[in-house]
C-alpha positions in Angstrom: -18.9 42.6 41.4 -18.5 42.3 37.6 -19.4 38.7 36.3 -17.0 37.6 33.6 -18.5 36.2 30.3 -16.8 34.4 27.5 -12.9 33.8 27.0 -9.9 36.3 26.7 -7.9 36.5 23.6 -5.0 35.0 25.3 -7.1 32.0 26.4 -8.3 31.7 22.7 -4.7 31.8 21.6 -3.3 29.4 23.8 -6.1 26.8 22.9 -5.3 27.3 19.4 -1.6 26.7 19.7 -2.2 23.6 21.7 -4.6 22.3 19.2 -2.2 23.2 16.5 0.8 21.1 18.0 -1.4 18.3 18.7 -2.6 18.4 14.9 1.1 18.6 13.8 1.8 15.4 15.8 -1.4 13.4 14.8 -1.6 13.9 11.2 1.7 12.6 9.8 1.1 9.8 12.2 -2.3 9.1 10.9 -0.6 9.3 7.2 1.8 6.7 8.1 -0.8 4.3 9.5 -3.1 4.6 6.4 0.3 4.0 4.3 1.3 1.1 6.2 -2.3 -0.3 6.3 -2.7 0.0 2.2 0.9 -1.5 1.8 -0.1 -4.4 3.8 -3.4 -5.0 1.9 -1.2 -5.0 -1.2 1.2 -7.5 0.3 -1.5 -9.8 0.9 -3.0 -9.5 -2.5 0.6 -10.3 -4.0 0.7 -13.3 -1.8 -2.4 -14.4 -3.1 -1.4 -13.8 -6.7 1.7 -15.9 -6.1 -0.5 -18.6 -4.8 -3.0 -18.4 -7.8 0.1 -18.4 -10.0 1.3 -21.7 -8.8 -2.1 -23.2 -9.2 -2.1 -22.0 -12.8 1.1 -23.5 -13.2 0.0 -26.9 -12.0 -3.1 -26.9 -14.3 -1.6 -25.4 -17.6 2.3 -25.9 -17.3 2.8 -22.1 -17.7 2.4 -19.0 -15.6 0.0 -16.3 -16.5 0.4 -12.6 -16.9 -1.7 -9.9 -16.0 -4.1 -10.0 -18.8 -5.8 -13.3 -17.3 -9.0 -12.2 -15.5 -8.1 -14.4 -12.5 -5.3 -12.2 -11.9 -6.9 -8.8 -11.6 -6.3 -6.8 -8.5 -9.1 -6.0 -6.0 -10.4 -2.4 -6.9 -9.3 -1.2 -3.6 -6.0 -2.0 -4.3 -6.2 -1.2 -8.2 -7.0 2.2 -7.3 -3.5 2.6 -5.5 -1.1 0.3 -7.5 -0.2 -0.8 -11.0 0.2 -4.4 -11.3 2.9 -5.9 -13.5 3.6 -9.7 -14.0 7.0 -10.4 -15.6 7.4 -13.9 -16.9 10.5 -15.8 -17.4 10.1 -18.9 -19.7 13.2 -20.4 -17.8 14.4 -23.1 -17.4 12.9 -23.3 -14.8 9.9 -21.0 -15.7 9.5 -18.0 -13.3 7.7 -15.2 -12.5 7.9 -11.7 -10.7 4.9 -9.9 -9.4 5.6 -5.9 -9.1 3.2 -3.6 -7.6 4.1 0.1 -8.3 2.4 2.9 -6.5 0.1 4.9 -8.7 1.0 8.6 -8.9 -1.7 10.9 -7.4 -2.9 8.0 -5.1 -2.5 7.9 -1.2 0.4 5.7 -2.0 2.1 7.9 -4.3 5.8 8.1 -3.1 5.9 4.6 -1.5 8.1 2.0 -2.5 7.4 -0.5 -5.4 6.8 -4.0 -3.9 8.1 -7.2 -5.8 7.5 -10.9 -5.1 9.0 -13.6 -7.2 8.1 -17.2 -7.6 10.9 -18.2 -5.2 9.3 -16.1 -2.7 11.8 -13.3 -2.6 9.9 -10.2 -1.3 11.8 -6.6 -1.8 12.4 -4.4 -0.6 13.1 -6.3 2.5 12.4 -3.5 5.1 8.9 -2.9 3.9 7.9 -6.6 4.1 
C-alpha cells in the first residue's frame, strides 16, 4: 500500500476559495465596524464640546471658537476629523460644531457631523 502524503492541488484550491469567500465577507464588515466606532468617538467628543461651550458661555457671556485651547479635539479624533465651530452673535447667541472627515484618513468618505447649540444633530441617520 502506498501512503499518501501532503495535499492535492484540488484540496488546496478548494481551501483557498473558501478562505477568499470568508475574507470577502469579513473585511467590509470589519471596515464598517471601525468606521462606526470612530464616528461614535467623534460624536462623544462633539457632545463634550457642546457642554464646554455652554459652560464657557455661562462664565464669559459668549461662545468660544476652535482657537480656544480647551476646545481642541483629542489626538485620536483630530487625526481623523477637522473641527470647525461657527458662531452666531444672535440674538440669541448660538454655535454650530462641525466635524468633517479628513481626506486620507480612515474616515475619508464618511459624512460630516454637525451639532448646534439647540442640540440638533445632523445627519439624523448617523447619530
